[in-house]
C-alpha positions in Angstrom: 0.0 0.0 0.0 1.4 3.4 -0.9 1.4 5.8 2.0 0.9 9.3 0.6 2.0 10.9 3.9 5.5 9.3 3.3 6.0 10.7 -0.2 9.7 11.5 -0.1 9.4 12.3 3.6 11.2 10.3 6.3 8.4 10.6 8.9 7.8 8.6 12.0 5.5 5.7 11.2 5.0 3.7 13.3 5.6 4.4 18.0 3.3 -6.2 47.1 4.2 -2.7 48.3 3.6 -2.1 52.0 3.7 1.2 53.8 2.0 4.5 54.3 0.3 6.4 51.5 0.6 10.2 51.7 -1.8 12.2 49.6 -0.8 15.6 48.2 -2.5 18.8 49.2 -3.5 21.4 46.6 -0.5 23.6 45.9 1.7 24.9 43.1 3.8 22.3 41.4 7.5 23.1 40.8 8.4 22.9 37.1 11.8 21.6 35.9 14.0 24.2 34.4 13.4 24.5 30.6 10.1 22.6 30.8 7.4 25.3 31.3 4.1 23.5 31.9 2.1 26.8 31.4 3.0 26.6 27.7 1.8 23.1 27.1 -1.3 22.8 24.9 -4.6 21.4 26.1 -5.3 17.7 26.0 -7.3 18.1 22.8 -4.4 19.9 21.1 -1.9 17.4 22.4 -3.3 14.3 20.9 -6.7 14.5 19.1 -6.2 10.9 17.8 -5.4 9.5 21.2 -8.9 10.2 22.5 -10.6 7.8 20.2 -7.8 5.2 20.7 -8.1 5.4 24.4 -11.9 5.1 24.3 -11.5 1.9 22.3 -8.6 0.4 24.3 -9.9 1.2 27.8 -13.7 1.6 27.3 -13.8 5.3 28.3 -16.1 8.1 27.4 -14.7 11.1 25.6 -14.6 13.1 28.9 -12.9 10.2 30.8 -10.3 9.9 28.0 -9.6 13.6 28.1 -9.3 13.5 31.9 -6.9 10.6 31.8 -4.8 12.3 29.1 -4.6 15.4 31.3 -3.7 13.4 34.5 -1.0 11.4 32.7 0.5 14.6 31.2 0.7 16.2 34.7 2.2 13.0 36.2 4.8 12.8 33.4 5.7 16.5 33.9 5.8 16.1 37.7 8.0 12.9 37.8 11.4 14.5 37.4 10.9 17.1 40.3 9.3 14.4 42.5 12.2 12.1 42.0 14.7 14.9 42.8 12.7 15.6 45.9 12.9 12.0 47.1 16.7 12.1 46.8 18.5 8.9 47.9 15.3 7.6 49.4 13.7 7.3 45.9 12.1 3.9 45.6 10.6 4.2 42.1 7.4 5.8 40.7 4.3 4.9 38.9 1.0 6.3 37.7 -2.1 5.2 39.8 -4.8 4.8 37.1 -7.6 4.6 39.7 -6.6 7.9 41.4 -5.1 9.6 38.4 -2.0 10.6 40.3 1.8 10.0 40.3 2.9 7.8 43.2 6.5 8.0 44.4 8.0 5.3 46.6 10.3 6.5 49.4 12.1 4.9 52.3 11.6 7.6 55.0 9.1 10.0 56.2 11.2 13.2 55.5 11.5 12.3 51.9 7.7 11.7 51.8 7.1 15.2 52.9 9.4 16.6 50.2 7.7 14.5 47.5 4.3 15.7 48.8 5.4 19.3 48.2 5.8 18.6 44.5 2.1 17.6 44.2 2.8 13.8 43.9 1.6 11.1 46.3 4.2 9.4 48.5 4.3 5.8 49.6 6.7 4.3 52.1 8.5 1.3 50.7 11.2 -1.1 52.0 13.8 -0.7 49.3 15.2 2.1 47.2 15.3 2.0 43.4 19.1 1.8 43.5 18.9 -1.3 45.7 16.4 -3.0 43.3 18.5 -2.0 40.3 21.5 -3.7 41.9 19.6 -6.9 42.3 18.6 -6.7 38.6 22.2 -6.1 37.6 23.2 -9.3 39.5 20.6 -11.2 37.5 22.0 -9.6 34.3 25.4 -11.0 35.3 24.0 -14.5 35.7 22.7 -14.1 32.1 26.0 -12.9 30.8 27.6 -16.0 32.4 25.1 -18.2 30.4 23.1 -19.3 33.5 19.7 -18.1 32.4 17.6 -20.9 30.7 15.5 -20.1 27.6 12.3 -20.5 29.6 13.2 -17.3 31.4 12.1 -14.5 29.2 12.7 -11.2 31.1 13.2 -9.6 34.5 12.7 -6.1 35.9 12.6 -4.2 39.2 9.1 -3.6 40.5 8.9 -0.8 43.0 5.3 -1.7 43.9 6.3 -5.2 45.1 9.8 -4.2 46.3 11.4 -7.1 44.3 12.8 -8.0 41.0 10.1 -9.9 39.0 11.4 -12.7 36.8 9.1 -13.9 34.0 9.1 -17.6 33.3 7.1 -19.5 30.7 4.4 -21.5 32.5 4.7 -25.3 32.5 8.5 -25.3 32.0 9.6 -26.0 35.6 12.8 -27.9 34.7 15.7 -28.5 37.1 17.6 -25.9 35.1 14.9 -23.3 35.8 14.8 -24.3 39.5 18.5 -24.0 39.8 18.5 -20.5 38.2 15.7 -19.2 40.4 17.5 -20.5 43.5 20.6 -18.7 42.5 18.7 -15.5 41.6 16.8 -15.5 45.0 20.2 -15.7 46.7 21.1 -12.3 45.2 18.1 -10.4 46.7 14.3 -10.1 46.7 13.0 -12.0 43.6 9.5 -12.9 42.6 8.4 -15.2 39.8 5.6 -14.4 37.3 4.3 -17.1 34.9 0.9 -15.5 34.0 0.7 -14.9 30.2 4.4 -15.3 29.7 5.6 -16.3 26.2 9.1 -16.1 24.6 9.6 -12.7 23.0 11.0 -12.2 19.5 12.1 -9.1 17.6 9.4 -7.8 15.3 11.2 -7.5 12.0 9.7 -9.2 9.0 10.6 -10.5 5.5 10.0 -8.3 2.5 6.4 -7.1 1.9 5.7 -4.7 -0.9 4.6 -1.1 -0.3 5.7 -0.6 3.4 7.9 2.0 5.0 11.5 0.9 4.7 13.6 -2.0 3.7 17.2 -3.1 4.3 18.3 -6.4 2.6 15.3 -8.8 2.9 14.0 -7.1 6.1 11.1 -4.7 6.5 10.8 -2.5 9.5 9.2 0.7 10.6 10.5 4.2 11.1 10.5 5.5 14.7 11.0 9.2 15.2 12.5 11.9 13.1 15.7 13.5 14.3 17.8 16.2 12.7 19.4 14.4 9.8 17.4 11.2 9.8 15.3 9.0 12.0 15.7 6.4 14.8 14.6 2.8 14.6 15.4 -0.7 16.0 18.9 -2.0 16.0 18.0 -5.5 14.9 16.7 -4.1 11.6 20.1 -3.4 10.2 23.8 -3.0 11.0 25.9 0.1 10.7 26.5 0.9 7.0 23.5 -1.0 5.7 21.6 0.7 2.9 18.0 1.7 3.5 15.2 2.0 0.9 11.8 3.7 1.4 8.3 2.6 0.7 8.8 3.2 -3.0 12.1 1.3 -3.0 14.1 4.4 -3.8 17.3 4.8 -1.8 16.5 6.5 1.5 19.8 6.5 3.4 22.0 4.2 5.5 22.3 3.1 9.1 24.7 5.5 10.7 24.7 3.6 14.0 23.2 0.4 15.2 23.3 -1.7 18.4 21.8 -5.2 19.0 21.8 -7.2 21.2 22.7 -5.4 24.5 20.6 -2.6 23.1 18.0 -2.5 20.3 18.4 0.9 18.7 19.8 2.5 15.6 19.6 5.6 13.5 19.4 6.1 9.8 20.9 9.2 8.1 18.6 10.1 5.3 19.4 11.4 1.8 18.3 11.0 -1.8 15.6 13.7 -1.6 14.0 12.4 1.6 13.4 14.8 4.5 12.1 14.5 8.0 9.0 15.7 9.8 7.9 15.5 13.5 4.9 13.2 12.9 3.7 9.8 14.0 1.2 8.3 11.5 -2.3 7.5 12.7 -2.9 5.4 9.6 -6.4 6.7 9.2 -7.4 5.1 12.5 -6.7 8.3 14.3 -5.3 11.7 13.4 -1.5 11.8 12.8 0.2 12.9 16.0 2.7 15.8 16.2 5.8 15.1 18.3 6.7 17.9 20.8 9.2 16.3 23.1 10.4 13.2 24.9 9.2 13.4 28.5 9.5 9.9 30.0 6.0 8.7 31.0 5.8 6.7 34.3 4.8 3.1 34.6 1.0 2.9 34.5 0.4 5.6 31.9 -1.2 4.9 28.5 0.9 4.7 25.4 0.2 4.2 21.7 2.3 2.4 19.1 2.4 3.0 15.3 3.9 0.5 13.0 3.8 -0.5 9.3 2.1 -3.9 9.8 -0.5 -3.4 12.5 -0.7 0.4 12.3 -2.1 2.1 15.5 -2.7 0.3 18.8 -2.7 1.5 22.4 -2.2 0.1 25.9 -0.3 0.8 29.1 3.4 1.1 30.1 3.9 -1.8 32.5 7.6 -1.9 33.3 10.8 0.1 33.0 14.4 -1.0 33.1 13.6 -4.5 32.1 16.1 -7.0 30.6 14.7 -9.1 27.7 16.2 -12.5 27.2 16.0 -12.8 23.4 17.4 -15.9 21.6 19.9 -13.5 20.0 21.1 -12.1 23.4 19.9 -9.9 26.2 18.7 -6.4 25.6 18.7 -4.1 28.7 16.8 -1.1 30.0 13.6 -1.8 28.0 10.1 -0.7 28.7 7.3 -3.3 28.7 3.8 -2.6 27.5 0.4 -4.2 27.1 0.3 -3.1 23.4 0.2 -5.7 20.7 2.6 -5.8 17.6 3.6 -8.1 14.8 6.5 -8.7 12.4 7.4 -5.6 10.5 6.4 -3.2 13.4 10.0 -3.2 14.7 11.5 0.2 15.0 8.0 1.9 15.0 7.1 4.7 17.4 5.7 4.5 20.9 4.1 7.9 22.0 2.2 9.2 25.0 0.2 12.3 24.1 2.7 14.3 22.0 5.8 12.9 23.9 8.0 10.4 22.2 8.7 7.3 24.4 10.7 4.9 22.3 11.0 2.5 19.4 9.4 -1.0 19.0 11.8 -3.9 19.7 9.9 -7.1 20.1 7.4 -9.1 22.1 4.9 -12.0 21.8 1.4 -12.5 20.6 -0.4 -10.6 17.8 -3.0 -7.9 17.3 -5.8 -10.5 16.8 -5.5 -12.4 20.1 -3.4 -9.8 22.0 0.1 -9.8 23.3 2.9 -7.7 24.9 5.6 -5.5 23.3 8.8 -3.9 24.6 10.3 -0.6 23.4 13.8 0.9 23.7 13.4 4.3 25.4 14.0 7.3 23.0 16.2 9.4 25.3 18.9 6.8 25.6 19.1 6.6 21.8 19.3 10.4 21.4 22.0 10.6 24.1 24.0 7.7 22.7 24.3 9.1 19.2 24.2 12.8 20.1 20.9 13.3 18.1 18.3 16.0 18.5 14.6 14.9 18.3 12.7 16.8 15.6 9.7 18.5 17.2 6.7 20.5 16.1 
């Protein structure tokens, strides 16, 4: 299918906690330097297409969808100052969908008061985010030593349970799995999840005519436009590989690529192609303008755009997760409830008008459902010294 929006334009196609809960009082919210909230557009201006998507995905009315978009935008904006206020007591943060507020875990009451002053909710937890990350890093080391069986698909720190959650495929309780879990539990607090777990795979695909870009016999999706090109998934092509657009004309080449370990890359465009700060809605919703890359907390909604399954929405479920692909581990991923399929790799994840990351892989499909992980955008920009193209 010819995508007229892409005519010679390199656009983004898709994108058990215990303790005291402290509720915020009404007060002004500090704004991080250089991020003036007063200049942010209204929810309707931010993401007109997101409203209909959220209604379909979550069964909301128009007003409920607009309210949630507004709550999530405020939580995303508030997260950096709330984390700074927590200091060394920071135990992670997440968006409470029922209350519509940002919740920040802290390990002492004084930090809770400081977090409260930012307008976020505070909850006392047993472990800091740094402590949980250390446990996760130790599990990463087990994997690097070849001690993680294939039935183990991923692991991530969960501030709400105060443990590192290890995903294991159900019905595969071999001696090898039991030995790994015993060794992992010796490293720190570890919980096991088997519900709905399936082995993840990268979402590249073989050649299919008329889709966004190709390299060799692989089709993938463009993520987000940057000055000079666009970002995408690293497993889609190695550095130096030539890239061709939807019309098979030369589009550019991979200027940098990393996989496994990471799953990101960027393509330097040429040949008459240029870049615009847009994520395609594929006619399902309005195309979304990209205005920044604020990192949305766990629990917030997110939508993905890709060349195979187009536009789908869900929730960010995890951050800093290690994915145990057959090709090797990929670190610092974000897990979502959004479906995807082969060829969606590299496509954009976006919350409102804020870029979140590029599609890596997952399991399931968009008929029966599944999960998808993305590589966070800000790490990609920082690694390659790129500047996101914004509206």
